[in-house]
N, CA, C and O of each residue as an XYZ file, in Angstrom:
704
protein
N     116.290     95.845     90.143
C     116.387     97.155     89.888
C     117.957     97.398     90.030
O     118.527     97.002     91.047
N     118.711     98.094     88.939
C     120.152     98.292     89.207
C     120.199     99.442     89.806
O     119.167    100.100     89.942
N     121.482     99.911     90.296
C     121.704    101.226     90.923
C     121.564    102.422     89.979
O     121.283    103.527     90.444
N     121.764    102.222     88.579
C     121.607    103.359     87.685
C     120.083    103.664     87.663
O     119.751    104.725     87.136
N     119.139    102.873     88.164
C     117.632    103.265     88.166
C     117.407    103.798     89.423
O     116.333    104.394     89.508
N     118.155    103.768     90.529
C     117.754    104.229     91.636
C     117.754    105.859     91.750
O     118.686    106.498     91.262
N     116.720    106.471     92.384
C     116.683    107.892     92.370
C     117.733    108.472     93.588
O     117.782    107.973     94.712
N     118.399    109.400     93.223
C     119.412    110.011     94.152
C     118.664    110.431     95.521
O     117.454    110.653     95.495
N     119.333    110.526     96.599
C     118.819    110.872     97.921
C     118.284    112.167     97.763
O     117.189    112.396     98.276
N     118.951    113.168     97.057
C     118.559    114.637     97.132
C     117.251    114.612     96.592
O     116.334    115.085     97.264
N     117.029    114.119     95.455
C     115.773    114.236     94.707
C     114.767    113.364     95.438
O     113.605    113.735     95.275
N     114.924    112.363     96.156
C     113.935    111.714     97.088
C     113.542    112.652     98.002
O     112.345    112.931     98.076
N     114.518    113.303     98.867
C     114.021    114.209     99.928
C     113.309    115.337     99.313
O     112.300    115.732     99.898
N     113.718    115.992     98.093
C     112.914    117.046     97.657
C     111.415    116.484     97.325
O     110.395    117.059     97.705
N     111.427    115.510     96.708
C     109.896    115.012     96.263
C     109.273    114.525     97.541
O     108.061    114.379     97.382
N     109.633    114.257     98.617
C     108.966    113.863     99.937
C     108.334    115.186    100.315
O     107.202    115.141    100.798
N     108.909    116.323    100.160
C     108.395    117.615    100.572
C     107.278    118.058     99.867
O     106.585    118.946    100.364
N     106.970    117.525     98.677
C     105.784    117.777     97.794
C     104.670    117.222     98.239
O     104.693    116.089     98.719
N     103.633    117.884     98.150
C     102.222    117.329     98.279
C     102.126    116.430     99.727
O     101.471    115.394     99.841
N     102.753    116.928    100.567
C     102.798    115.995    102.037
C     101.489    115.751    102.500
O     101.319    114.798    103.260
N     100.517    116.474    102.159
C      99.026    115.926    102.736
C      98.668    114.779    102.025
O      97.611    114.266    102.392
N      99.355    114.154    100.964
C      98.938    112.916    100.496
C      99.410    111.766    101.203
O      99.129    110.625    100.835
N     100.188    112.047    102.305
C     100.618    110.953    103.266
C     101.483    109.981    102.468
O     102.400    110.444    101.791
N     101.225    108.469    102.504
C     102.191    107.683    101.929
C     101.920    107.708    100.159
O     102.644    106.999     99.460
N     101.049    108.400     99.643
C     100.924    108.257     98.328
C     101.875    109.302     97.740
O     101.580    110.496     97.780
N     103.054    108.847     97.177
C     103.942    109.715     96.558
C     103.855    109.855     95.099
O     102.959    109.192     94.577
N     104.602    110.584     94.309
C     104.418    110.889     93.024
C     104.638    109.599     92.221
O     104.046    109.516     91.145
N     105.447    108.550     92.630
C     105.659    107.401     91.956
C     104.507    106.320     92.133
O     104.573    105.220     91.586
N     103.529    106.685     92.877
C     102.152    105.775     92.908
C     101.557    105.643     91.493
O     101.145    106.572     90.799
N     101.578    104.408     91.199
C     101.035    104.315     89.744
C      99.637    103.933     89.556
O      99.150    103.927     88.426
N      98.926    103.597     90.646
C      97.507    103.138     90.478
C      96.640    104.189     90.547
O      96.996    105.228     91.103
N      95.325    104.050     89.962
C      94.332    104.976     90.020
C      93.676    104.799     91.476
O      92.923    103.882     91.802
N      94.128    105.898     92.316
C      93.677    105.726     93.814
C      92.329    105.544     93.946
O      91.887    104.702     94.728
N      91.509    106.350     93.162
C      89.942    106.380     93.384
C      89.416    104.900     93.132
O      88.533    104.387     93.820
N      90.024    104.301     92.123
C      89.776    102.900     91.606
C      90.080    101.981     92.793
O      89.201    101.265     93.274
N      91.280    102.006     93.241
C      91.882    101.189     94.282
C      90.940    101.177     95.639
O      90.689    100.152     96.273
N      90.478    102.458     95.961
C      89.677    102.795     97.055
C      88.239    102.071     96.942
O      87.640    101.595     97.906
N      87.786    102.064     95.618
C      86.501    101.615     95.353
C      86.721    100.043     95.610
O      85.942     99.419     96.330
N      87.727     99.489     95.037
C      88.036     97.952     95.121
C      88.276     97.558     96.713
O      87.805     96.548     97.236
N      88.984     98.409     97.292
C      89.091     98.096     98.733
C      87.591     98.379     99.599
O      87.391     97.794    100.664
N      86.903     99.029     99.202
C      85.577     99.197     99.736
C      84.566     98.024     99.408
O      83.734     97.608    100.213
N      84.724     97.596     98.260
C      83.862     96.225     97.937
C      84.419     95.246     98.720
O      83.669     94.482     99.327
N      85.718     95.134     98.816
C      86.351     94.007     99.632
C      85.834     94.073    101.193
O      85.477     93.113    101.875
N      85.890     95.511    101.594
C      85.656     95.765    102.945
C      84.141     95.135    103.344
O      83.841     94.460    104.329
N      83.339     95.572    102.286
C      81.834     94.985    102.500
C      81.790     93.571    102.548
O      81.133     92.986    103.409
N      82.597     92.853    101.483
C      82.598     91.498    101.520
C      82.969     90.902    102.879
O      82.373     89.968    103.416
N      84.018     91.551    103.364
C      84.586     90.965    104.780
C      83.416     91.154    105.692
O      83.026     90.121    106.236
N      82.796     92.220    105.964
C      81.973     92.567    106.890
C      80.574     91.608    106.698
O      79.949     91.175    107.666
N      80.270     91.404    105.568
C      79.155     90.436    105.514
C      79.446     89.092    105.825
O      78.633     88.377    106.412
N      80.470     88.739    105.494
C      81.031     87.251    105.845
C      81.127     87.335    107.661
O      80.631     86.455    108.364
N      81.661     88.231    108.077
C      81.700     88.331    109.557
C      80.269     88.069    110.204
O      80.022     87.227    111.068
N      79.368     88.965    109.609
C      77.860     88.659    109.952
C      77.224     87.224    109.751
O      76.476     86.667    110.555
N      77.612     86.774    108.657
C      77.132     85.324    108.366
C      77.795     84.440    109.358
O      77.188     83.627    110.054
N      79.129     84.656    109.384
C      79.769     83.544    110.194
C      79.352     83.507    111.811
O      79.266     82.468    112.466
N      79.119     84.805    112.303
C      78.547     85.000    113.408
C      77.280     84.319    113.596
O      77.169     83.531    114.535
N      76.323     84.535    112.815
C      75.190     83.781    112.838
C      75.066     82.370    112.962
O      74.317     81.748    113.716
N      76.058     81.845    111.962
C      76.072     80.393    111.993
C      76.818     79.796    113.176
O      76.609     78.644    113.558
N      77.784     80.702    113.802
C      78.251     80.081    115.164
C      77.214     80.172    116.072
O      77.309     79.304    116.940
N      76.116     81.008    116.214
C      75.066     80.839    117.121
C      74.086     80.007    116.911
O      73.437     79.522    117.838
N      73.871     79.754    115.685
C      72.795     78.831    115.204
C      73.163     77.404    114.956
O      72.319     76.564    114.646
N      74.400     77.149    115.094
C      74.667     75.600    114.671
C      74.258     74.719    115.633
O      74.567     74.896    116.811
N      73.663     73.880    115.307
C      73.218     72.758    116.085
C      73.366     71.304    115.476
O      73.607     71.179    114.275
N      73.248     70.411    116.148
C      73.366     68.953    115.683
C      74.615     68.358    116.307
O      75.340     68.984    117.080
N      74.839     66.969    115.873
C      75.858     66.297    116.535
C      77.203     66.858    116.240
O      78.087     66.830    117.096
N      77.401     67.403    114.974
C      78.730     68.024    114.356
C      78.749     69.478    114.665
O      79.667     70.172    114.229
N      77.793     69.986    115.392
C      77.867     71.400    115.378
C      78.973     71.920    116.263
O      79.298     73.059    115.928
N      79.603     71.478    117.212
C      80.707     72.120    118.026
C      81.713     72.342    117.146
O      82.136     73.497    117.091
N      82.279     71.389    116.330
C      83.545     71.524    115.562
C      83.101     72.614    114.457
O      83.928     73.486    114.191
N      81.891     72.628    113.812
C      81.663     73.610    112.888
C      81.517     74.919    113.549
O      81.896     75.939    112.974
N      80.974     74.951    114.758
C      80.783     76.462    115.368
C      82.212     77.006    115.714
O      82.432     78.206    115.551
N      83.192     76.171    116.184
C      84.400     76.647    116.532
C      85.052     77.209    115.207
O      85.776     78.204    115.221
N      84.746     76.507    114.072
C      85.301     77.166    112.791
C      84.766     78.417    112.283
O      85.382     79.325    111.725
N      83.370     78.322    112.594
C      82.500     79.794    112.287
C      83.119     80.926    113.148
O      83.353     82.028    112.652
N      83.366     80.650    114.376
C      83.764     81.800    115.106
C      85.232     82.054    114.699
O      85.484     83.225    114.414
N      86.223     81.182    114.624
C      87.534     81.710    114.176
C      87.460     82.285    112.849
O      88.188     83.256    112.640
N      86.690     81.853    111.878
C      86.679     82.561    110.678
C      86.007     83.952    110.804
O      86.372     84.840    110.033
N      85.068     84.191    111.708
C      84.359     85.570    111.845
C      85.483     86.481    112.327
O      85.705     87.614    111.898
N      86.189     85.810    113.313
C      87.351     86.746    113.961
C      88.493     87.101    112.787
O      88.942     88.247    112.750
N      88.904     86.200    111.928
C      89.779     86.494    111.028
C      89.247     87.371    110.060
O      89.913     88.303    109.610
N      87.995     87.112    109.683
C      87.290     88.123    108.359
C      87.286     89.578    109.047
O      87.522     90.592    108.390
N      86.989     89.598    110.475
C      86.898     90.979    111.068
C      88.583     91.725    110.818
O      88.802     92.898    110.515
N      89.446     90.806    111.016
C      90.826     91.409    110.971
C      90.948     91.745    109.547
O      91.459     92.838    109.307
N      90.601     91.063    108.616
C      90.730     91.445    107.163
C      89.923     92.814    106.847
O      90.395     93.645    106.072
N      88.780     92.982    107.442
C      88.125     94.268    107.424
C      88.875     95.302    107.922
O      89.007     96.326    107.251
N      89.371     95.188    108.973
C      90.381     96.225    109.580
C      91.325     96.606    108.741
O      91.472     97.788    108.430
N      92.108     95.590    108.261
C      93.483     95.900    107.388
C      92.737     96.655    106.033
O      93.360     97.588    105.525
N      91.718     96.356    105.577
C      91.083     96.983    104.265
C      90.769     98.335    104.592
O      91.041     99.235    103.797
N      90.184     98.576    105.763
C      89.650     99.817    106.082
C      91.055    100.797    106.492
O      91.082    101.970    106.119
N      92.029    100.294    107.166
C      93.177    101.066    107.329
C      93.809    101.469    106.047
O      94.252    102.613    105.943
N      93.889    100.643    105.079
C      94.508    100.991    103.838
C      93.709    102.011    103.185
O      94.311    102.951    102.666
N      92.370    101.964    103.130
C      91.515    102.932    102.545
C      91.891    104.196    103.096
O      92.063    105.073    102.250
N      92.080    104.553    104.401
C      92.359    105.634    104.996
C      93.657    106.166    104.658
O      93.885    107.371    104.548
N      94.622    105.117    104.472
C      96.154    105.526    104.090
C      96.074    106.203    102.692
O      96.820    107.135    102.389
N      95.228    105.741    101.937
C      95.213    106.232    100.642
C      94.194    107.492    100.458
O      93.872    107.850     99.325
N      93.750    108.081    101.502
C      93.110    109.218    101.493
C      91.574    108.950    101.299
O      90.820    109.859    100.952
N      91.179    107.784    101.516
C      89.714    107.519    101.299
C      88.881    107.341    102.580
O      89.449    107.523    103.657
N      87.619    107.011    102.551
C      86.732    106.834    103.820
C      86.116    105.572    103.511
O      85.423    105.302    102.530
N      86.535    104.656    104.699
C      85.973    103.191    104.583
C      84.543    103.190    104.821
O      84.092    103.762    105.814
N      83.741    102.553    103.931
C      82.271    102.497    103.985
C      81.747    101.304    104.942
O      81.828    100.116    104.631
N      81.259    101.732    106.015
C      80.620    100.828    107.114
C      79.086    101.030    107.198
O      78.358    100.442    107.999
N      78.713    101.866    106.340
C      77.192    102.122    106.061
C      76.396    100.759    105.838
O      76.426    100.184    104.750
N      75.694    100.284    106.913
C      75.086     99.022    106.937
C      74.069     99.040    105.606
O      74.024     97.964    105.009
N      73.402     99.920    105.167
C      72.722     99.970    103.868
C      73.518     99.689    102.615
O      72.915     99.411    101.578
N      74.806     99.743    102.647
C      75.749     99.643    101.462
C      76.295     98.360    101.431
O      76.687     97.901    100.359
N      76.384     97.624    102.628
C      77.149     96.577    102.857
C      76.712     95.309    101.776
O      77.476     94.773    100.972
N      75.471     95.035    101.962
C      75.100     93.915    100.937
C      75.087     94.224     99.612
O      75.251     93.309     98.804
N      74.900     95.499     99.183
C      74.911     96.003     97.849
C      76.450     95.854     97.258
O      76.659     95.414     96.127
N      77.420     96.240     98.085
C      78.686     96.154     97.656
C      79.552     94.921     97.818
O      80.581     94.756     97.162
N      79.124     94.114     98.660
C      79.586     92.763     98.957
C      79.627     91.908     97.766
O      78.627     91.705     97.076
N      80.762     91.416     97.527
C      81.005     90.359     96.366
C      80.202     89.026     96.722
O      79.666     88.354     95.841
N      80.155     88.683     98.107
C      79.455     87.461     98.663
C      78.090     87.973     98.964
O      77.851     89.167     99.147
N      77.128     86.939     99.012
C      75.851     87.319     99.458
C      75.805     86.901    101.012
O      76.678     86.266    101.603
N      74.714     87.347    101.498
C      74.387     86.788    102.948
C      73.266     85.884    102.847
O      72.120     86.253    102.593
N      73.639     84.644    103.061
C      72.511     83.691    102.922
C      72.567     82.892    104.302
O      73.570     82.309    104.712
N      71.586     82.942    104.822
C      71.495     82.453    106.475
C      71.774     81.029    106.545
O      72.597     80.657    107.381
N      71.164     80.111    105.728
C      71.215     78.667    105.818
C      70.421     78.002    107.164
O      70.649     78.328    108.329
N      69.559     77.119    106.775
C      68.572     76.712    107.738
C      69.280     75.350    108.588
O      69.091     75.212    109.797
N      69.881     74.649    108.008
C      70.667     73.523    108.524
C      72.334     73.760    108.650
O      73.020     74.630    108.113
N      72.655     72.878    109.381
C      74.295     72.948    109.469
C      74.912     72.703    108.175
O      75.911     73.378    107.928
N      74.546     71.933    107.368
C      75.018     71.680    106.049
C      74.692     72.896    105.160
O      75.611     73.351    104.479
N      73.680     73.370    105.109
C      73.424     74.688    104.233
C      74.269     75.733    104.673
O      74.774     76.471    103.827
N      74.526     75.925    106.056
C      75.426     77.094    106.475
C      76.892     76.936    105.910
O      77.516     77.863    105.394
N      77.405     75.550    106.082
C      78.652     75.379    105.644
C      78.887     75.472    104.160
O      79.949     75.847    103.664
N      77.894     75.128    103.538
C      77.917     75.329    102.139
C      77.693     76.709    101.565
O      78.025     76.979    100.411
N      77.136     77.564    102.366
C      76.910     78.958    101.973
C      78.331     79.564    102.224
O      78.933     80.218    101.372
N      78.771     79.307    103.379
C      80.093     79.814    103.704
C      81.292     79.313    102.754
O      82.162     80.133    102.461
N      81.368     78.032    102.276
C      82.145     77.607    101.329
C      82.055     78.525     99.850
O      83.023     78.943     99.215
N      80.718     78.685     99.540
C      80.566     79.374     98.363
C      80.977     80.910     98.543
O      81.532     81.521     97.629
N      80.707     81.436     99.643
C      81.125     82.837     99.934
C      82.746     82.920     99.928
O      83.321     83.918     99.494
N      83.372     81.898    100.396
C      84.898     81.847    100.359
C      85.350     81.769     99.025
O      86.295     82.496     98.719
N      84.812     80.958     98.094
C      85.108     80.965     96.756
C      84.931     82.036     95.978
O      85.658     82.253     95.008
N      83.929     82.821     96.335
C      83.711     84.124     95.723
C      84.737     84.971     96.084
O      85.358     85.549     95.192
N      85.048     85.158     97.359
C      86.113     85.919     97.886
C      87.560     85.599     97.242
O      88.380     86.500     97.068
N      87.785     84.404     96.938
C      88.928     83.880     96.558
C      89.149     84.466     95.015
O      90.117     85.124     94.631
N      88.123     84.097     94.319
C      88.181     84.549     92.816
C      88.235     86.068     92.865
O      89.183     86.592     92.282
N      87.521     86.697     93.361
C      87.514     88.264     93.283
C      88.792     88.699     93.839
O      89.347     89.645     93.280
N      89.294     88.204     94.759
C      90.585     88.888     95.407
C      91.894     88.428     94.381
O      92.870     89.164     94.229
N      91.778     87.330     93.825
C      92.882     86.951     92.821
C      92.723     88.004     91.785
O      93.713     88.684     91.514
N      91.464     88.247     91.100
C      91.348     89.204     90.048
C      91.843     90.683     90.398
O      92.465     91.385     89.600
N      91.452     91.102     91.816
C      91.922     92.324     92.222
C      93.576     92.299     92.207
O      94.224     93.244     91.756
N      94.097     91.273     92.676
C      95.711     91.197     92.730
C      96.166     91.378     91.439
O      97.060     92.211     91.290
N      95.664     90.656     90.261
C      95.999     90.798     89.099
C      95.926     92.209     88.372
O      96.809     92.651     87.638
N      94.791     92.815     88.676
C      94.512     94.216     88.255
C      95.583     95.245     88.950
O      96.080     96.194     88.344
N      95.818     94.960     90.109
C      96.849     95.929     90.686
C      98.067     95.689     90.339
O      98.860     96.629     90.375
N      98.481     94.483     89.954
C      99.920     94.166     89.578
C     101.028     95.027     90.295
O     101.048     95.057     91.525
N     101.869     95.667     89.615
C     102.960     96.361     90.353
C     102.553     97.873     90.698
O     103.390     98.677     91.110
N     101.261     98.185     90.508
C     100.844     99.512     90.584
C     100.974    100.056     91.966
O     101.352    101.186     92.278
N     100.574     98.999     92.811
C     100.298     99.456     94.312
C     100.689     98.060     95.028
O      99.842     97.203     95.275
N     102.001     97.929     95.320
C     102.600     96.831     95.838
C     101.936     96.567     97.303
O     101.671     95.413     97.639
N     101.689     97.616     98.119
C     101.443     97.377     99.434
C      99.837     97.071     99.592
O      99.411     96.358    100.501
N      99.092     97.615     98.725
C      97.641     96.925     98.481
C      97.623     95.591     98.106
O      96.918     94.764     98.685
N      98.441     95.297     97.062
C      98.513     93.938     96.489
C      98.902     93.008     97.576
O      98.303     91.940     97.704
N      99.964     93.384     98.441
C     100.321     92.424     99.423
C      99.094     92.070    100.349
O      98.790     90.903    100.593
N      98.441     93.108    100.823
C      97.221     93.046    101.803
C      96.236     91.860    101.127
O      95.935     90.798    101.673
N      95.872     92.254     99.981
C      95.184     91.331     99.368
C      95.707     89.921     99.216
O      94.942     88.985     99.451
N      96.971     89.696     98.834
C      97.561     88.370     98.869
C      97.502     87.774    100.293
O      97.224     86.588    100.474
N      97.770     88.624    101.285
C      97.791     87.940    102.662
C      96.287     87.475    102.917
O      96.126     86.394    103.483
N      95.196     88.211    102.540
C      94.059     87.885    102.839
C      93.488     86.663    101.947
O      92.697     85.812    102.354
N      94.013     86.740    100.726
C      93.718     85.570     99.744
C      94.118     84.316    100.423
O      93.337     83.365    100.399
N      95.178     84.228    100.985
C      95.957     82.957    101.473
C      95.081     82.520    102.764
O      95.155     81.374    103.206
N      94.268     83.483    103.324
C      93.583     82.917    104.293
C      92.304     82.527    104.069
O      91.755     81.648    104.734
N      91.653     83.276    102.941
C      90.281     82.927    102.439
C      90.526     81.412    101.772
O      89.625     80.579    101.874
N      91.540     81.143    101.215
C      91.983     79.753    100.627
C      91.866     78.752    101.709
O      91.190     77.745    101.502
N      92.480     78.939    102.886
C      92.402     78.032    103.954
C      91.108     78.065    104.419
O      90.675     76.985    104.822
N      90.162     79.299    104.486
C      88.766     78.976    104.889
C      87.836     78.167    104.092
O      86.937     77.471    104.564
N      88.137     78.319    102.763
C      87.456     77.427    101.732
C      87.753     76.099    101.989
O      86.893     75.219    102.016
N      89.062     75.898    102.198
C      89.546     74.395    102.507
C      88.840     73.743    103.790
O      88.346     72.615    103.816
N      88.883     74.686    104.880
C      88.102     74.349    106.015
C      86.476     73.802    105.753
O      85.946     72.797    106.227
N      85.949     74.729    104.919
C      84.637     74.646    104.990
C      84.266     73.265    103.906
O      83.265     72.553    103.983
N      85.357     73.155    102.937
C      85.119     71.927    102.113
C      85.278     70.578    103.029
O      84.532     69.602    102.944
N      86.313     70.698    103.858
C      86.435     69.449    104.765
C      85.234     69.296    105.696
O      84.822     68.177    106.001
N      84.679     70.409    106.141
C      83.470     70.251    107.181
C      82.411     69.738    106.176
O      81.677     68.861    106.631
N      82.227     70.055    105.101
C      80.912     69.674    104.140
C      81.171     68.250    103.904
O      80.206     67.487    103.868
N      82.492     67.753    103.721
C      82.603     66.387    103.456
C      82.082     65.475    104.701
O      81.530     64.388    104.530
N      82.332     66.062    105.982
C      81.964     65.219    106.990
C      80.603     65.273    107.306
O      80.262     64.465    108.170
N      79.602     66.103    106.785
C      78.245     66.222    107.112
C      77.458     65.154    106.353
O      76.238     65.073    106.491
C-alpha cells in the first residue's frame, strides 16, 4: 500500500468516533460479520467436540503403548481448548455470542464424536477428526481472504497446530 492510499489521520479519528458500539469492527471491515460469526461458532463446536473426544481417549487409553498415546491425547485436549477460547473471544469481539450449548455442539461440529473401543481406533478417529479440521479450516481461510485479516490469522494459527496434531496421530497410528 503506498502513502497515496493511506487515509489521513483526521479522517481516521473522525471515523473512529462513528458507531463506537461496534468495538473493533470499523467501517472498512469487509466481511459479512454474521457469516464469520457462524463459521467461528461451527469451528468452536468442532474444537469443543475434539476436547471431549481427546479427554475420553486420555482416560480410556490402555495397552502397552497407552502412555505415549495418553500423553498426546491430553496435550491435544489442552491445545484444542485453547483454540476454542480464541474462537470464542473473536466471536465476542465481532459482536456475536459463542455457542457453548451442549445440545448444539455435535450438530454444529465439523468433526464427529466417535469414542473408539481400542487404542488403535481412538488414534484413527482422532486422525480423521484432525483431517476434517485441517480441510475445513483451509476452506474458511480461503473464504475469508483479506476481508477479515484478524480472523484469518486466528484460523491460520489453529490450522498449523491441527496439522501438527494430524502428524502426531499419523505417527502414533504407524506405531500401533
